[in-house]
Structures are given as structure tokens and as C-alpha cells.
N, C-alpha and C positions, 0 to 999 in steps of 0.2 A: 121565613125568607127574611133577611134585614137588610137596608139600605140603608148606606152612608156615603155623606159626600162634605171633605176634606179641603174649603176652602182655600185654605194657606195651598196649599198644594198642589190646588185643581184636580183630586180623584177622585173618583167616584168607586165605589167598593160594595156588589151586591152578593151577599151569600145567600148560598140555596139549602145551606145541607151545616149543620153542626158535625159534621166531619171536619178531621183534621186534615189537612193536604199536605202530601210530602211532596209535592214537585208545583211546577209549573211549566204551562209554555204558554211564549208570545206570537199568535195566532196571526196581530199586524202588530205594526209598531202602535206602541202606549195602549194594545189591548189583551191582556192574558188571563189566562183559566189557570185555576188553582184544582191541581186534581189529587187524586185519593192514590196511592199505590195499586191500586184496580183497575186506574183510568175513569174515576166519578168524578163530578164534577163539584167541588167545595162552594166553588165561589168564580167570580169575575170582574176586573180591575180599568178599568180606565183613567188611561192618563190623561191629563191636558183636554180633560171632559168637556170644560164648557166649551170649546172650541167644536165639539162632537156632535154635540142636540142641546137642547136647552135645557137646561137643571133642575127644572119645575118636574119637569116629564117624568124625573126620576121619582118622586114623593104621590104620582097621577095614578092609579091602578085603575085599568080595568079588566074587570078577568068574563074572558071566551069562554062561550063551549062548544 
């Protein structure tokens, strides 16, 4: 998994797979799921990210079983 934050455009990008997305679905204004042609989730893009959650939380991971 890769997590990136672009401060200039205030966008977070969470890549979950190395597969290449073939499309995208905006599930809520500014929240975009990038999918393969088999509807496999590849990435999540969040626009206006700093207005939605604390950006620091992107880089703090908690593993829960």
C-alpha cells in the first residue's frame, strides 16, 4: 500500500494494488474509487483532504486483527 498527499492540490491518494485501474467511480463528492475492469479496488483518491480528516492520520497506521 502507498499513501501520498499532495499539499498543492489538497488531495490524498491511497494505492491498494499494483494493478492498473481502467475506470473510476465518484462515490461521494471528492471521494473517488479507482477500479479495474473486474471491479477490483486499486486506489482511493480524496479531494479537499485536509477539510475531511487530519492529514497526519494518513501516515499513522494501526494494524487490527
